[in-house]
C-alpha positions as CSV (number, residue, x, y, z in Angstrom):
1,X,32.4,30.0,-27.5
2,X,29.5,28.7,-25.4
3,X,29.0,25.0,-24.8
4,X,25.7,23.8,-26.3
5,X,23.9,20.6,-25.3
6,X,20.8,19.0,-26.8
7,X,18.2,17.0,-25.0
8,X,15.7,14.7,-26.8
9,X,12.4,15.0,-25.0
10,X,9.6,12.7,-26.1
11,X,6.4,14.8,-26.2
12,X,4.3,11.7,-25.7
13,X,5.7,11.0,-22.3
14,X,4.3,13.0,-19.4
15,X,7.6,12.9,-17.4
16,X,9.5,14.3,-20.4
17,X,6.9,17.1,-20.9
18,X,7.0,18.0,-17.2
19,X,10.9,18.1,-17.3
20,X,10.9,20.2,-20.5
21,X,8.3,22.7,-19.0
22,X,10.4,22.9,-15.8
23,X,13.6,23.4,-17.6
24,X,12.1,26.1,-19.9
25,X,10.8,28.0,-16.9
26,X,14.3,28.2,-15.3
27,X,16.2,31.6,-15.7
28,X,19.4,29.7,-16.3
29,X,18.7,26.2,-17.6
30,X,22.4,25.2,-17.5
31,X,22.7,26.2,-13.8
32,X,19.4,24.3,-13.1
33,X,20.8,21.1,-14.6
34,X,24.0,21.5,-12.7
35,X,22.1,21.9,-9.4
36,X,20.0,18.8,-10.2
37,X,23.2,16.7,-10.8
38,X,24.7,17.9,-7.5
39,X,21.4,17.1,-5.7
40,X,21.2,13.7,-7.3
41,X,24.8,12.8,-6.3
42,X,24.0,13.9,-2.7
43,X,20.8,11.9,-2.7
44,X,22.7,8.8,-3.9
45,X,25.3,9.2,-1.2
46,X,22.6,9.5,1.5
47,X,20.7,6.5,0.1
48,X,23.9,4.4,0.5
49,X,24.3,5.6,4.1
50,X,20.7,4.6,4.9
51,X,21.2,1.2,3.2
52,X,24.4,0.7,5.3
53,X,22.6,1.7,8.5
54,X,19.7,-0.6,7.7
55,X,22.1,-3.5,7.2
56,X,23.9,-2.8,10.5
57,X,20.6,-2.6,12.3
58,X,19.4,-5.9,10.8
59,X,22.7,-7.6,11.8
60,X,22.5,-6.2,15.4
61,X,18.9,-7.3,15.7
62,X,19.7,-10.8,14.5
63,X,22.6,-11.0,17.0
64,X,20.5,-9.7,19.8
65,X,17.7,-12.1,19.0
66,X,20.3,-14.9,19.1
67,X,21.7,-13.8,22.4
68,X,18.2,-13.6,24.0
69,X,17.5,-17.1,22.8
70,X,20.8,-18.3,24.3
71,X,22.5,-19.1,21.0
72,X,25.8,-17.8,19.5
73,X,25.5,-15.0,17.0
74,X,25.9,-16.2,13.4
75,X,25.0,-19.8,14.3
76,X,22.3,-21.4,12.3
77,X,18.9,-21.1,13.9
78,X,16.9,-24.2,14.4
79,X,13.6,-24.5,12.5
80,X,10.5,-24.3,14.6
81,X,8.1,-27.2,14.5
82,X,4.8,-26.5,12.9
83,X,2.2,-26.2,15.6
84,X,-1.2,-27.9,15.1
85,X,-3.9,-25.3,15.1
86,X,-7.2,-26.6,16.4
87,X,-10.5,-25.0,15.6
88,X,-12.5,-23.7,18.6
89,X,-16.0,-25.1,18.2
90,X,-17.6,-22.1,19.9
91,X,-15.8,-19.6,17.7
92,X,-16.7,-21.5,14.6
93,X,-20.4,-21.5,15.6
94,X,-20.3,-17.7,16.2
95,X,-18.7,-17.2,12.8
96,X,-21.2,-19.5,11.1
97,X,-24.1,-17.5,12.7
98,X,-22.6,-14.2,11.6
99,X,-21.7,-15.2,8.0
100,X,-23.9,-18.3,7.6
């Protein structure tokens, strides 16, 4: 006896209509769904690998930045003082003449 499954597609949602059209065009819809599940699992595994790699790179970058600054890795970084930004009168005059 074949196993039967039922999917509730909402005809008012474009993604559902697209999925239903794609599934209807498959010669073996069950095999197509099986392939999608396998691909989704592989994609999730690869995403986790990329996230782990990004975390490792961020940690190495932070440690390298600390080493270059002469601090110990993992130590709290001092806050930089806010620098006073002075307006260049000549630059301000040029901007005024352009947009004035």
